[in-house]
C-alpha positions in Angstrom: 71.1 170.2 71.4 72.1 167.3 73.9 75.2 165.7 73.9 77.0 162.9 76.2 80.7 162.8 76.1 82.5 160.0 77.6 85.9 159.8 79.3 88.2 157.1 81.5 88.5 154.1 79.1 91.4 152.3 78.3 93.5 149.1 79.1 93.6 147.6 82.4 95.0 144.7 83.8 92.7 141.8 85.1 91.8 142.7 89.0 92.7 146.3 88.2 90.1 149.5 88.3 88.9 152.3 86.2 86.7 155.4 86.7 84.5 156.3 83.7 82.8 159.9 83.5 80.2 161.2 81.5 79.1 164.8 81.0 75.9 165.6 79.6 75.2 168.9 77.8 72.0 170.6 76.3 69.6 170.0 79.3 69.0 173.1 81.3 66.9 171.1 83.7 69.2 168.0 84.0 68.2 164.5 83.0 66.3 162.0 84.9 68.3 159.0 84.4 71.9 158.6 83.9 73.8 155.4 83.7 76.1 153.0 81.5 75.4 150.4 78.9 78.0 148.2 77.4 78.3 146.3 74.1 81.1 143.5 73.6 82.1 142.3 69.9 79.4 139.9 68.9 77.0 140.5 71.8 73.9 142.7 72.1 74.0 146.0 74.4 73.5 145.3 77.9 72.7 147.6 80.8 75.4 147.9 83.3 74.1 150.5 86.0 71.6 153.2 85.8 71.0 155.8 88.4 67.9 158.3 88.3 68.1 161.8 89.7 66.5 160.6 93.0 66.3 157.1 93.3 68.5 154.2 94.3 70.9 152.9 91.6 70.1 149.6 89.4 72.9 147.4 88.6 73.4 144.3 86.1 73.8 141.4 88.2 77.3 140.7 86.6 78.8 144.1 87.9 76.9 143.9 91.6 79.4 144.4 94.2 82.1 145.5 92.0 81.2 148.6 89.8 79.7 151.5 91.7 77.5 154.6 89.7 77.2 158.0 91.1 76.3 161.5 89.5 76.8 165.0 90.4 73.4 166.4 89.0 74.9 169.8 89.3 77.3 169.2 86.8 75.0 166.8 84.7 77.6 164.0 85.2 77.7 160.3 86.0 80.7 158.3 87.0 81.0 154.3 87.3 83.9 153.3 89.4 84.9 149.7 88.2 86.7 147.4 90.5 87.8 143.8 90.1 87.6 144.0 86.4 88.1 140.7 84.5 88.1 140.1 80.4 84.4 139.6 80.5 84.2 143.3 81.2 85.7 144.2 78.0 83.6 146.3 75.9 82.5 149.5 74.5 81.2 151.5 77.6 78.1 154.0 76.2 76.8 156.7 78.7 73.0 156.7 78.7 70.7 159.9 79.5 67.0 160.2 79.5 65.1 163.5 79.1 61.3 163.3 79.2 60.5 160.5 76.6 63.7 160.9 74.8 66.9 158.4 75.4 70.2 159.8 74.4 73.5 157.8 73.7 77.3 158.8 74.0 79.6 157.6 71.3 81.1 155.2 73.8 84.5 154.6 75.4 86.5 151.4 74.9 87.4 149.5 77.9 89.6 146.3 77.5 90.7 144.1 80.3 93.8 142.2 79.4 97.5 141.1 80.6 
């Protein structure tokens, strides 16, 4: 059974940094794509950053130059380094992974940017 477990969310001041981690379990061959989406109150879910096992990362325009995604394939873990955070980044961040035709989601971790 596939499970994605996020960690690293929290409260940070504007301009600050946070690193999110997501460990994937239940896939011996590893996940093809891993990444992050986010959902703010009253808004639809949006892609933040996604990275395939062999390809280049794909970022939302709103986070380009501030966020960096990376992954450790041996550990089935994906990371999101977030710098220059602002109030618009406040949201629940959800880990995403794909395996074959299936997509999986974590439960989410809250990121709040506030002074």
